[in-house]
N, C-alpha and C positions, 0 to 999 in steps of 0.2 A: 142689278144690273143687266135686266132685261135678258140672259143668258138662259140655256134652258140646257146645256150640256155642259161638262165639267172640262171634256176634251172629245174633240171629233179624231178620229183615227186614220190616217192616209197610208196605203198599204198597195203592194203589188196584187191588182186582179188577176192575173193571168192561171189559167189552170194548168201548170207546169209539175212536174214530180216535185222540184225546188220551193214551189210555194206551197206544198201540202203542207210543212212543218209553220210555214209563216200564217195560211188560213185557222189553223188549229189553234195556234197564239195568238191570234186577232179573235177569234170566235168563242172559245175555250177559256183559256189561260187569261188573256187578259181581263174579260168579264169576271171570273171568278175571283181573281185577286183585286181588281179594281171597283167591280162593281157589288158581288158580294160582301168582299172582305174588309172593303175601304171605304163604301157608300159614294164612290163616285158615279157621275153616271155620263157615260160613254155614248157618241155617235159612230156606227158602225156600219160602213157600205156593205149595203146587202142584207142589211137587218134593220137600219134605221132611215133608208131610203127607199121608197117604197117600186113597186112594178108599177110603169104606166108615167111615173114622173120624169120629167127633162133629168137625167142626171146629172147635166153642168150645172143647171141653175137650182138643184135641190144639192149639191155639193156647196155651194157656194153660201147660200143660205144655212146651210147647218155648219159652215165653219164661222159666218159672221154671229150661229148664237152660240157659239162653243168660246169657252175661256180660256183653253189651250187647244193646241194643234201637236196630235203625235205622229209623226213620219215615222216607219218601218223602211230605215235605208237596208237595202238590198242590192246585191248585181243586177235583179231583175227590174228593179225599181227606177232603177239610173237610166239601164237601157230602153225602158219602156216607151215607146210613141203614146199609146192606151191611154197611161197614167201620169201622164206629163201634162195635162190640163189641170187635172186636180192639185197635181203641185205646184204648177203656175199661181193656181188660184190660190192655195194654202198659204203660199211664201209672200205673194202680193199684200195679202191682207195682212200678216203679220210684220213685215217690214214695211210697206206703203201704207198703209193706214193703221199700223202700230197699235192694233189692238187686241190683238192674241199673242199669247208666247208660244213658241217651238219647244217642242222636248225630242228631240232624235235619240232612236232606238237603231243602233248599228247591230244588224240582226247578223250580219258574216262579215268577215273582214273585207274592207271594201278596199283597201290598200291604197294608193297614193289618190289625195283628193285632188289632186289639180285636173281630173275627168269631171269633176261637179259640177253642176250650175253655179256660178259667182253668188249667189245669194244662200244656199245650203255651203258653201264655203264661209262666203260672210259669219254664218250662225255657228257654224263649227267653231272658226276663231274667237269667236266671243264667248260659247260658253261649252264648247266640246260634243262630245255624245255618251249615251250610257253605251256600253257596249255588253252583247248578251253573250254568255261564255258558254262553252258544251257542259263546265258543272254544274249553271242554273237546272239543265235539263233533268238533274237529277230529283231535285225537289221544286220543281217550278211553281208550285202552288202556296209557297212559304211565303207571305207578306214581308217576310223578316230578313230576308234574303238581302242581299247587298245590292243587288240588280233594283228590286223592288222598291229598296227606301230610298235609291236614288231617285227612282220616277216620281215616288211620291213628293220628296223635295220637290219637284219642279210643278208639282199641281198643286190648283187651289185648295186653302183650307176648307176641309170637308165642315159639312153636318153631319156629324153621325148619325144613321140611324136608330131608332128608339124599337 
């Protein structure tokens, strides 16, 4: 299908205290579970988009080369102007071009979805979100936890590593 990645990950990139867990999740937990244990290939900003590349066009290209789009919903992502472009590009690709399925991971309680942009509310209404709960942090590296089973359900079929 011409795709390079199984999923492109969109997450808040501000370096605040709240973002520490999200960055740990994106750079450590997700690759460990989805890449090392399940055989998927992820595109992660900061790891797969290189210094000197035009970030906007690089993100757009990576999204087009991905089978899925994983958006980590946090208060920070919703309030960030800096991450808004990534989110808009991703949602445009998913909803308008209709060639990328979206997986929404609710990393913290968002509360009323009324504040979300309309495209996110539409996706939530269609398929809901997968909620990260505190008890997952006890064994976040277990690919058999309910959370990771839900994520894998929405991922493309893998070609298990040999």
